[in-house]
N, C-alpha and C positions, 0 to 999 in steps of 0.2 A: 504494500500500500504506500501511497504518497499523497501528501496534501500541502497546498500552498495557498496563501492569500494573494489574490490579484488586485482587488480594488475594494474600497470601502466608501460608503455614502452615509451621511447622517442627516436626519430630518427631525423637525420639532413640531409637536402639537401642544399648544398652550391649553391647560385644563384648569377649570375652577371647581372647587368643591361645592356640594349642595349645602353643607353646613361646616363650620370650622372643626378641624381635627386637632385637638390639643394633646400633645404627647411629650411633655417635658418643658423645655424652655421656649417653645414656639407653638402658636396656633396656626396651622396651615389652612390657607384659604385658596391657594392656587399654586400650580407648579408646572414646569415644562416637562412634557413626556417625550423622551428621545427614542427614535427608531434607528438602529444601526443595521444597514444592509451590506453584507459582505459577498463579494463574488470570489469563489474559491475554485481551485482545480483539484479534484479528487480523482486519483488514478488517471490523470490525463484528461478528464472530462470536466467541463465547466458546470458549476452548481452554485446557486445563490442560497444564502442563509440569512436569517433575520433575528434580531433580538431587540428588546426594548425595555425601558424602565422609566419611572417617574423620578425626577431629581428632587427627592424629599429634602426640604430645607432643615438644616441643623441636626441631621441624624449622623452623618459621617464624621462631623467634627464637634458638634455641640459647643461651639465657641460663641458666647454671647457678644463678643467684641466685634465680630465681622457682620457685614450687611448680608441680606439674602442674595442680593445681586452678586456680591463677591463670591459667596458660597456656590452659586450656580455656575459662575465662570470658572471656578476651580474644578468643579465636576466635569465641565466641558473639556478643560485642558487635559485632565487625566484620561478621558475617553479618547480624545484626539491623539494623545501620545501613544496609547496602547494600540490604536489602529495603525499608526505609522510604524511602530516597532514590530508589529506582527507582520506587516508587509515586507520588512527588511529581513525577516528570518529566512525567507526563501523556502525551498522544498524541505518538508519534514517527513519522517517515516510514519508517524501516526498523529492523530488529533491530539493526544496527550503530549507528544513531543512539541507540536506547534504551540500549544498552550504553555508548556513549561519554559520554552525558550522565550516566549513573549513575556511571561511573568518575571523571569530573571532580568530581562532587558529593562522592563518597567521598574523593577526594584532598583537597578543601578541608576536609572534616570531620576528616580524619586530621591536619591541620596542628595541631590543638589537642590532640593526643595524643602518646604516645611510640611509637605503632605504626609499624613500618617498612613500606615499600611491599609487600614480599612478604606481609606479614600482612593489611594492609587491603585489598589487591587480591584476596585469597582470598575475602573476602565477596562482592565483585563477581562473581567467577567462578561462584559458585553460582547467583546470579540469572541470569547470562549463559547458563549451561548449561540451566537450566529454560526460559528464554525461547526458546533455539534449538530445544529439543525441541518446545515448543508450536508454534512456527512450522512446523517440518517436519511435525508431525502435521496442522496446519491445511491445509497444501498437499499432504499425502500424498506427500512426497518424501523420499528418503534424504538424510542430511546431506551426503554428497559431491556430490550433484547440486545441492543448494542452494548449496554453496560454489563449485563450478566454473561454475555459471550466474550467480554473484554475486547470487542472489536475496536474500541477507542484507544486501546493500548495502555490502559492505566497501570502504573507501577506503584502500588500502594506503599512499598517500602521507601520510596523516595520522598514521601510525605511523613509517614510514621514508620520508622525503622523496624519496629517489632512486627510489622505486617509484611516483611520482606519476602516471605515465601508464600504469600497468599494472593488471591484474586478477588474481585468484588463478589463473585458468585459464592465464595466460601462464607459470606456473611449476610448478604442481602437476600430478600425473599425471592423464591424462584419465579413468582409471578407478581406483578405490581398490584397494589390495591386498586380496586375499581370504585370504592366508596371512601370518601374522606369526611370526617366530622368537621364541621365549621366551628371554630372557636371564635366567638364574637368579641371584638374589642369594645371595651367601655372606656372611651376617651375621657379626659379630665373635664372637658366642657360639655359632655353629652348629657341631655336630660334623662333622668331615670324614669319618671312617670309622665304620662300625658299632661297631667295637671301642672307639671313643672315648666311647660313651654309657654313663654309669654306670647300673647296674640301676635305681636309684631314679628316674632321669630318663627312662627308656625309655618312649615313648608306646605306647599300645595303642588307636589310632584307625583303623588300616588304611591310613594314609598314610606315605610315606617320611619319615625324619627326618634322616639324615645326608646329606651331599653325595654320597657314594658311592651310597647307595640312590636318591637323586633322579635321578642320571644314568641308572641302570639302569631305573628306573620310567618316566621320561619321554623317554628318548633324547636328553638335553640335549647341545647343542653350543656354546652361548653362555653366558657367565657374567659376573657383576659381583661383584668382590671388594672388600669393605670394607677400608680400611687403619686401623691403630691410630694411626699418626703416630710410631711408635717404630722407627727403622731396624733395630735388632737383632731386635725382636719381629716386625716385618713380614717381614723377610728369611727368618727361620726358618719362619714360617707359609706364606709363598709357596713355599718349597721343598717343603713337604708337599703343598700344593695342586697345584704343577706336576707332581709325581710321580703324584698321583692322576689328574689330567686326562690325562696322557700314557698312562696305563694304561686308563682307563675311557671317555674322551670321543672317542677317535680322533684321527688326525693332523691334521685340519682344524678343530679347535676354535678358538674365539676368546674373548677376554675383555676386560673393561674394569676399571680400578681406580677406586675411589671414595675420594678423599682426605678427604671429610667435613670440609672446612675446618680441618684439623688444623694447618696451617702459617700463620705470620704474616708470612712473607717468602719470596720466590722462592728465596733462598739456602738457607733451611731445607729446602725441598722438594728442592733440588739435592743435598743431602747424602744423602737417602734414595735418590734416583734413581741417583746415582753408586754407592752401595753395591750396588744391584741390578744395574746395568749391568756392574760389575766382578766379579760373582759368576758364575764359569764354569758352575756348576750351573743357573743361571737363563737362560743364553744362548738356548737353544732356546725356552724358555717365553716370553720377552719378544718373540720374533718373532710371537707370536700376539696381542699387545696391539693393541687398536683405538684406545683413547684413555684419558686420565686425566681423571676428572671432579672439578671443584672442589677442587683441593688447597689453595688459599689461602682464608683466612677472608674472609668477605664484606666485612669492614671495609677490607681492603686489595686484594682481588682485582682491582678495576677501577681502581685508582689509577694515576696517571701513572708513579709510581715502579715499580710492578709491571710496567707496560708496558715501561719502559726496561730493566728487569732481564731480562724475557723476550726482548726483542730482542737482548740481549747474549749470549743462550744459544741459538745456532742449532741445536744438536743436541738441544734439548728434545723430549720426547715430545709427541704431539698432546694439547692441553689444551682442555677446554671448561668452561663455567660451568653451574651449576645453581642453588644458593641465591642467587648474586649476581644472578640474572635477576629482579630485583624490579620494575623500572620498564620502561616501554614502549621506551625507548631502550637498555636494558642490553645486549641482544644486539649492537647496532651498536657500542657502546663496546667490548665484548669483542673483536670482530673487529679494531678499531683497536689494541687493546693486544697482540695477538699470539695470541689464542685462535682455535681453528678453528671455534667455534660455541657453541651452547647446547643445553639440553635442552627437550623439550616434556613437559608434564604439564598436564592440564586445570585443576588447581588454580591454575596461574599465569595462566590466561586462554586461552580458545579463539581469540578474534580476534587476540590478541597472538601466539599460536602460529602461526596462519595467516600473519600478516605476517612472523614470523621465518623460517618455512619459505621464503617467497617471497624474502626478503632473502638468505638463504644460497644459494638456487638462483641468484639473480641474480649474486652475487659469484663463485660457482663457475664460471659461464659466462665471466665476465670474467677469472678467474684459475684456470684448471683445475688448475694445479700445486699450489695451496694445500691442497686436500683439505678444503674447508669441509664442515661436518656439522651436521645437526639430529638429536639423539639422542632416544630415547624412554625416559623414566624413570618411577618408580612410587613411591607412598606407601602400600604395602600395600593397594592397591585391591582391593575385592571386589565381586561382583555383588549384586543384579541391576541396579543403576543405574550406579554410579560406574565400575566396571571396563568395562562395555559401552560407555559413552559415551567413555571414554578410548581404547578399541580402535578405535572408529569414527573418532575424530580422527586417531589414528596411521595408520590405513589410508588415510585421505583425504590426509594430508600426505606419504605415500610412505615413512614410516619402515619400515625393513626388519626390524629386531630391537628388541624392547621389553623393558625390565626388567620382570619379573613376580615378585612375591613374596607377594601376598595369599593365594594358594592354598597357600603353604608355611607361613605363620604362622597361618592360620585353618583350621578343619576344614570345608573346602568351604563350602556354604551351609547348614550344619546349624543355624545360629543363626536362620534365617528360618522363618516359619510353613510348614506342610506345603503349603498351597495355593500359596504363592509358589514353593516349590521345584518343584512340578509344572509351574507355568507356565514357569519357566525351561527345564526339560527339554523341554517341548513346543515352545517357540518357538526354542530354540537347541540342537538335538539334536547338532550337531557340535562346538559350543564346550564344552558340558558333557556329562558322562555320569553315569549313576547309579552311585555307589559300591556295592560289595557290601553295605555296611551301610545303604544306603538313601538317603543324602543326595546331592545333586548335587555334583560336583567338577569342576574345570577339566580339560578333555581335552587334555593336551599329548601329541602323538604325534610321534615322531621329532623331538622338540625344537621343534615348531611348533604354532600355533593356527590352526584353521580359523575365520575370522571372516566367512564368507559371510553368515550370518544377521544378523550385526551391521551390516554395511554396507548390507544391504537394508532394514533397519528405519529409521524416521524419524530417530532419533538413538540407535542402539545397542539400546535396551530392546525395543521392538517389541510390547509389550502393556500394557494399562492397569494401573497400579500404585497402590494406595491405601496411603499410609504412615500413615494415621490410626490403624491398629492398634497403632502404637508410642506411646511416651510423648510427650505434647505438651511442647514446650520449656519452657513456663512451669511445668510440674510436675516438671521434671527437676532433679536435684541432683547435682553432680559427686561428692559423697560416696558416691553409690550405686555407684560403680565400685570403691570401696575403694582399691586401689592400681593405678595405670596404668603404673607403671614405677619403676625405681630409677636414680639417677645412676650412670653408669659410672665 
């Protein structure tokens, strides 16, 4: 096999949320959604591949001192760099080799910048995803088949040395999941009850707005609850959420907590946890907790000091990292520090996610009492490309429940041309349904997604998609978004 990148094109679609999404230091109201189209040569034959992602403000750096405009331009720079460097690699023996050489070149390039690994590797991930789609299209194979037969050429030991004699098939499910539970995000600004919505903020787009309405509309059973980082404020809010879930979600609901990097020491997070654990009104609620995601700021989360503090706290809740998972070895370091695992999202890298899933499965076999875990998280992903590729990866990796929030903060696929909306409905009739107002919306039934059409496609999408109808990156200006959010 041989693979090389011939050409890359980047296009932008400005998107506005239907309601603000507050997830830490920002409330997102708009963002640019980038489409990266790569023309590759696979075994001498031309094949196009595509990837996309929303440039979520303040997630990759969470630096309150920078403007949203500067953040978006930084994200664009790392994407353009990765595209250029991938083109300089030339012919590679496998898709994994092309990714690996691009990753290393981008790493060297980033040494001369202030860009952290989570940011500069994001650029590589978009090229990686487009390349994987092109390969799967060229071979007419679903992503999961390519992974489990190791046709992509993954060498696990070059990411996690203890897996040197293994292949993905040794750890991943023989067949991808065809159903994924949707774990609904409860943002910091989201109304809990219908009665909480002021008349001036009530939406008229046909979609549920409050948590109460979402549970009833989608049959939700799994939730992800954002934390403020203020013990009193968090405890009061969790009491309200606990009462609502007990009433509306049934006795077997489950939830995760997202710390949003609000704490700079383990001891600070212990104060919050102790206040929750000692609250009698939350006792039953906490029995439904699955894990706590990234409570510590990335600057300290993987430090030796944090590891010692975690190991001095045997009664700690299950913790995993998300934003701290910036480098290839981050998941391994997290396990050594006392975390139970990490999250997967395609923006952090597909090959990296495959290796992390295999590492966690390997450790779980060796230490079944530890409860190691790979979770599935989200960056307000929407279709027709980013969400479907993300679901394809989750299904292949065996992730059972996945945070979904794009469908809640955006009005279905109404922002896309009508022709594309019809293509999505035709190719993914169980994942999407036509809303009574005409646009496609994610079909969450009994709290779950039917991803059968996604796992059968080469890499999620399943139909030719031409992004050239959107704004070429060279002609796009961040000012066209007006405001993308406000500091929280």
